[in-house]
C-alpha positions as CSV (number, residue, x, y, z in Angstrom):
1,M,114.3,91.7,81.4
2,K,112.4,89.8,78.7
3,F,111.0,86.3,78.8
4,I,109.5,84.3,75.9
5,T,105.8,83.9,76.4
6,D,102.9,82.0,74.8
7,R,100.2,84.6,74.5
8,Q,97.5,82.0,74.0
9,Q,98.2,80.6,77.5
10,Q,98.7,83.6,79.8
11,H,98.4,83.5,83.5
12,Y,98.8,85.9,86.4
13,V,101.2,84.8,89.2
14,I,101.0,86.7,92.5
15,T,104.0,86.5,94.9
16,A,103.7,88.5,98.1
17,D,105.7,88.7,101.2
18,I,104.5,89.8,104.7
19,I,106.3,92.8,105.9
20,H,107.7,92.4,109.4
21,S,106.1,89.0,109.7
22,R,108.0,88.2,112.9
23,R,106.6,91.2,114.6
24,R,103.0,90.3,113.7
25,Q,101.3,88.0,116.2
26,N,100.0,84.9,114.6
27,A,100.9,86.2,111.2
28,A,101.0,82.7,109.6
29,A,97.6,81.7,111.0
30,R,96.0,85.0,109.9
31,A,97.5,84.6,106.4
32,E,96.3,80.9,106.1
33,A,92.8,81.7,107.2
34,G,92.6,84.7,104.8
35,L,94.0,82.7,101.9
36,A,91.4,80.0,102.4
37,A,88.7,82.6,102.0
38,L,90.4,84.2,99.0
39,N,90.7,80.7,97.3
40,D,87.0,80.1,97.9
41,R,86.2,83.5,96.4
42,Y,88.2,82.8,93.2
43,R,87.8,79.0,93.1
44,D,86.8,79.0,89.4
45,Q,89.6,81.3,88.3
46,L,92.6,79.7,90.1
47,T,95.4,78.0,88.2
48,A,97.0,77.2,91.6
49,P,95.6,78.1,95.0
50,F,97.1,80.8,97.2
51,T,99.3,79.2,99.8
52,L,101.7,80.4,102.5
53,Y,105.3,79.4,101.5
54,R,108.6,79.7,103.4
55,G,106.7,81.1,106.4
56,D,106.1,84.6,105.2
57,E,105.6,84.4,101.5
58,I,102.3,84.0,99.7
59,Q,102.0,82.7,96.2
60,G,99.1,81.8,93.8
61,A,98.3,81.7,90.1
62,L,95.2,82.7,88.2
63,C,93.8,82.6,84.7
64,G,94.8,85.5,82.5
65,S,91.3,86.8,82.1
66,V,90.7,87.5,85.8
67,D,90.0,91.1,87.0
68,I,93.5,91.3,88.6
69,A,93.0,94.7,90.3
70,R,90.1,93.4,92.2
71,V,92.0,90.2,93.1
72,L,94.7,92.3,94.6
73,R,92.3,94.3,96.7
74,H,90.6,91.1,97.9
75,L,94.0,89.7,98.8
76,R,94.7,92.6,101.0
77,Y,91.2,92.5,102.5
78,H,91.5,88.8,103.4
79,C,94.9,89.4,104.9
80,L,93.7,92.3,106.9
81,G,96.1,93.2,109.7
82,L,99.1,92.1,107.6
83,M,101.2,94.5,105.4
84,L,102.0,93.0,102.0
85,R,104.5,93.7,99.3
86,V,103.0,92.2,96.1
87,G,104.6,91.3,92.9
88,V,102.4,90.3,89.9
89,G,103.7,88.7,86.8
90,R,101.7,88.0,83.6
91,G,103.1,85.3,81.3
92,A,103.2,81.6,80.5
93,I,103.3,78.6,82.9
94,T,105.4,76.1,81.0
95,G,106.0,73.5,83.7
96,G,104.1,71.8,86.6
97,L,100.6,72.6,85.5
98,D,99.7,69.1,86.7
99,K,101.0,70.0,90.2
100,E,98.8,71.2,93.0
101,Y,100.8,74.3,94.2
102,A,102.2,77.3,92.5
103,W,105.7,76.8,94.0
104,Q,105.8,73.5,92.1
105,M,105.3,75.2,88.7
106,D,107.6,77.3,86.5
107,G,107.4,79.7,83.5
108,S,107.7,83.3,82.6
109,A,104.7,84.3,84.8
110,F,106.7,83.2,87.8
111,H,109.9,85.0,86.7
112,Y,108.0,88.2,86.1
113,S,106.3,88.0,89.4
114,R,109.6,87.5,91.2
115,E,111.1,90.3,89.2
116,A,108.3,92.7,90.2
117,L,108.6,91.7,93.9
118,E,112.4,92.3,93.9
119,K,111.8,95.8,92.7
120,I,109.8,96.7,95.8
121,K,111.7,94.5,98.4
122,K,113.1,97.5,100.2
123,K,109.7,99.2,100.7
124,R,108.4,99.0,104.3
125,E,104.8,99.9,103.5
126,P,102.3,97.9,101.4
127,A,103.2,98.1,97.8
128,T,102.2,96.5,94.5
129,R,104.2,96.1,91.2
130,F,103.5,94.4,87.9
131,A,105.9,93.0,85.4
132,G,105.4,91.3,82.0
133,E,106.4,91.3,78.4
134,D,104.7,94.6,77.6
135,E,106.7,97.1,79.6
136,E,104.7,100.1,78.5
137,L,101.5,98.5,79.7
138,W,102.8,97.5,83.1
139,S,104.5,100.9,83.6
140,T,101.0,102.6,83.3
141,V,99.4,99.9,85.5
142,N,102.1,100.4,88.2
143,A,101.4,104.1,88.3
144,F,97.8,103.5,89.1
145,C,98.6,100.8,91.6
146,S,100.8,103.3,93.5
147,L,97.8,105.6,93.8
148,I,95.5,102.8,94.9
149,D,98.0,101.5,97.4
150,S,98.3,105.0,98.9
151,I,94.6,105.3,99.4
152,E,94.0,101.8,100.7
153,S,96.9,102.0,103.1
154,R,94.8,104.6,105.1
155,W,91.7,102.4,105.3
156,S,90.7,101.3,108.8
157,A,89.5,97.8,109.4
158,K,85.9,99.1,109.5
159,Q,86.3,100.8,106.2
160,W,87.7,97.6,104.6
161,Q,84.8,95.7,105.9
162,A,82.2,98.3,104.7
163,V,83.8,98.4,101.2
164,D,83.8,94.6,100.9
165,A,80.2,94.2,102.2
166,Y,78.9,96.9,99.9
167,E,80.7,95.5,96.9
168,R,79.2,92.0,97.6
169,R,75.7,93.1,98.7
170,G,75.2,95.9,96.2
171,T,73.4,98.3,98.5
172,F,74.3,100.1,101.7
173,E,71.2,98.7,103.3
174,A,72.3,95.1,102.7
175,A,75.9,95.9,103.7
176,A,74.7,97.6,106.9
177,L,72.5,94.5,107.8
178,E,75.5,92.3,107.4
179,L,77.8,94.6,109.5
180,G,75.2,95.4,112.1
181,I,75.3,99.1,111.6
182,S,73.0,101.7,110.0
183,P,72.9,102.3,106.2
184,Q,74.1,105.8,106.8
185,N,77.2,104.6,108.7
186,A,77.9,102.0,105.9
187,A,77.8,104.8,103.3
188,K,80.0,107.1,105.5
189,R,82.7,104.4,105.9
190,C,82.8,103.8,102.1
191,Q,82.8,107.6,101.4
192,A,85.6,108.2,103.9
193,A,87.6,105.4,102.3
194,G,87.4,107.0,98.9
195,W,85.8,103.9,97.6
196,K,84.3,105.5,94.4
197,A,87.8,106.6,93.3
198,V,89.3,103.2,93.9
199,A,86.4,101.5,92.1
200,E,86.9,103.8,89.1
201,A,90.6,103.2,89.0
202,E,90.0,99.4,89.1
203,R,87.5,99.7,86.2
204,F,90.0,101.7,84.2
205,L,92.8,99.1,84.8
206,K,90.5,96.3,83.8
207,A,89.6,97.9,80.5
208,Y,93.1,99.2,79.8
209,I,94.7,95.8,80.4
210,S,92.0,94.1,78.3
211,R,92.6,96.4,75.3
212,H,96.4,95.8,75.4
213,I,95.9,92.1,75.7
214,S,93.5,92.0,72.8
215,K,96.0,93.9,70.6
216,E,98.8,91.4,71.6
217,C,96.6,88.5,70.6
218,L,95.7,90.1,67.3
219,G,99.3,91.0,66.7
């Protein structure tokens, strides 16, 4: 499916649903608290804040230059304890930019995000899918996302916390101080999570997407 886009005003729209939300105790409260932290983390890059919609659906929009692979990992981290299916669309926002919430807006970015989510609606485990005008680009990105999802789905809460603390603090010593554990344990948790492989995949995706987007703008 193709949508007409304005390449000079591209955005990412993330639409996610919580798998088995009715079986998760306090799912809505967990999601709302996590989204508040995520919004604070990406305050300067939000087009519309992440909010809980329809009880079990999450939606938000970000500027087209954001490191989207990291955003997705941070979304899952801040919603720890909830399993998410995530559809990501890249395209234009042509209506409602003066509104406060993503669900009040419209444009190809929203249509692509919904299209991506519909493709993984039947999955019962955490999954991520992208859609956009450049099908070849997003096909490659989706292959990498499947691998990342497979790795992250095995992370324990302690591993998620260690990875996030290490990423923010920059050293195992600083991460360990925050977590109240030894630097050796912080390093072991990150190693057991396969953090280096995930970080490398995210760096590749960032560069790969940027190259394709630059070619589109020049073209």
